[in-house]
Structure formats: C-alpha cells, structure tokens
C-alpha positions in Angstrom: -0.1 0.0 0.0 1.2 3.4 -0.9 0.1 6.2 1.2 1.2 9.7 -0.4 2.1 12.2 2.3 2.9 15.3 0.4 4.4 16.3 -2.9 5.2 19.1 -5.4 4.3 20.0 -9.1 7.3 19.0 -11.6 9.6 21.8 -12.9 11.5 21.9 -16.1 14.1 24.6 -16.7 14.3 26.3 -19.9 17.8 25.5 -21.5 17.3 28.2 -24.2 16.8 31.0 -21.4 19.0 33.7 -20.1 19.2 32.2 -16.7 20.4 28.8 -18.1 22.9 30.3 -20.3 24.3 32.5 -17.4 24.6 29.3 -15.2 26.5 27.6 -18.2 28.9 30.5 -18.3 29.5 30.5 -14.7 30.2 26.9 -14.5 32.7 27.1 -17.4 34.2 30.0 -15.8 34.7 28.6 -12.3 34.9 24.7 -13.0 36.4 24.9 -16.5 33.9 22.5 -17.7 30.5 22.8 -19.6 27.7 21.4 -17.5 25.5 18.7 -19.1 21.7 19.3 -18.7 19.9 16.3 -17.2 16.5 15.4 -15.8 16.8 14.9 -12.0 14.4 14.5 -9.4 14.2 16.6 -6.2 12.0 17.5 -3.4 11.6 21.2 -3.7 7.8 21.6 -3.6 8.2 25.5 -3.6 10.0 25.4 -7.1 6.7 25.1 -9.2 5.1 28.1 -7.4 8.4 30.1 -7.7 8.6 29.4 -11.4 4.9 30.5 -11.9 5.0 33.6 -9.6 8.4 35.0 -9.7 10.2 33.9 -12.8 9.8 31.6 -15.6 13.5 31.2 -15.9 14.1 29.0 -12.7 17.4 27.3 -12.6 19.0 25.3 -9.9 22.8 25.2 -9.2 24.2 22.1 -7.8 27.7 21.7 -6.4 27.5 18.2 -4.8 28.4 14.7 -6.0 26.3 11.6 -5.9 28.9 10.1 -3.6 28.2 12.9 -1.1 25.2 10.7 0.1 23.1 13.7 1.0 20.5 12.9 3.6 22.2 9.8 4.6 24.0 9.0 7.9 27.4 9.4 6.1 26.5 12.7 4.5 29.4 14.9 3.5 30.3 17.8 1.1 33.8 18.8 0.2 35.0 22.2 1.5 36.4 22.9 -2.2 33.1 22.3 -3.8 31.7 24.7 -1.1 34.1 27.5 -1.9 33.9 26.9 -5.7 29.9 26.8 -5.3 30.2 30.5 -3.8 32.3 31.5 -6.6 30.0 30.0 -9.2 26.9 31.7 -7.6 29.0 35.1 -8.0 29.8 34.4 -11.5 26.3 33.4 -12.3 24.9 36.9 -10.8 27.6 38.7 -12.7 26.6 37.0 -16.0 22.9 37.3 -15.4 23.1 40.9 -14.9 24.6 41.7 -18.1 22.1 43.3 -20.6 
C-alpha cells in the first residue's frame, strides 16, 4: 500500500533561457567544464510556485556529487566544492546581470 504524504508539481528548466545560459557561463568560468543538462528528481515543492509567480526562468545550481550521500548517515560535502560553489553563484549573478 502506498500512502502519499506530500508532493510538489514538476518543474522543467528552459535551457534556452538567459538564466540557464548564465549558469553555463558561470560553471565554465569557475569549474572549467560545460555542464550537461539532465532530468533530475528533487523534493523542492516550492519550485513550481516560484517558477509561476516569480520567474519562468528558474534554474538550480548544484555543487555536490552523488557520492556525497546527501540526507544519509554518512553525508558529507567537500570544502572545495563549497568554495567553488560560492564562486559560481557570484559568476552567475555577474553573467545574469549583463544586458
């Protein structure tokens, strides 16, 4: 028996939008690699609402690895990914703010 407890609507990021292009540029600048778009599952129920109400160009920036085991007893996150993540967010805002 499956008893649903909660959930959220799905969200799909526009990979042709300004926000996604800015994210790609930021990742290339900081990490030296081009990100590969992928369909991923996540439990961020507010994402669909934000996309409808605030911005149709919602984009998520991730800096962890599958091996980080997020939400598990041995969860961890590399310090260098944390600092590079901060640099990437700064680069994203700089790129996104360009006319």
